[in-house]
C-alpha positions as CSV (number, residue, x, y, z in Angstrom):
1,M,0.0,0.1,-0.1
2,S,1.4,3.5,-1.1
3,A,1.5,6.3,1.3
4,H,-1.3,8.1,-0.9
5,E,-3.4,5.0,-0.3
6,A,-2.8,4.5,3.2
7,A,-3.9,8.5,3.8
8,P,-7.3,7.8,4.5
9,L,-6.7,5.4,7.1
10,R,-4.5,7.7,9.2
11,G,-5.9,8.3,12.7
12,R,-7.9,5.0,13.0
13,H,-7.6,3.4,16.2
14,V,-8.7,0.7,18.3
15,R,-9.0,0.0,21.9
16,V,-7.4,-2.9,23.4
17,V,-7.2,-4.6,26.9
18,A,-3.6,-5.4,27.9
19,A,-4.0,-9.0,28.0
20,E,-5.0,-9.1,24.2
21,L,-2.3,-6.4,22.8
22,W,0.2,-9.4,22.0
23,S,-2.4,-10.5,19.8
24,I,-2.8,-7.6,17.5
25,E,0.8,-6.9,17.5
26,N,1.5,-10.4,16.4
27,N,-1.0,-10.5,13.9
28,L,-0.2,-7.2,12.2
29,S,3.5,-7.5,12.3
30,G,3.2,-10.9,10.7
31,A,0.6,-9.7,8.1
32,N,-1.8,-12.5,9.3
33,M,-4.7,-10.4,9.8
34,D,-5.4,-6.5,8.8
35,F,-6.4,-3.8,11.0
36,E,-10.1,-3.8,9.9
37,E,-10.3,-7.4,11.5
38,F,-9.4,-6.2,14.8
39,A,-11.5,-2.8,14.3
40,G,-14.7,-5.2,13.6
41,A,-14.1,-7.3,16.5
42,V,-14.8,-4.6,19.1
43,D,-17.4,-4.9,22.1
44,S,-20.0,-2.5,23.1
45,D,-17.3,-0.5,25.2
46,D,-15.5,-0.3,21.6
47,A,-12.5,-2.0,23.0
48,F,-11.0,-5.2,21.3
49,R,-10.9,-8.2,24.1
50,G,-10.2,-11.0,21.9
51,F,-11.9,-13.4,19.4
């Protein structure tokens, strides 16, 4: 993805409980999952708590 294509995605974020931070880091850095998969898995408090 070029910097131009990524520009609309800047500033997006996901809140995550500390116990699940490793999951996001490992899967994003290894390109196993995309940000959108984590963003779509937040709960009613808008926090990612795992799958």
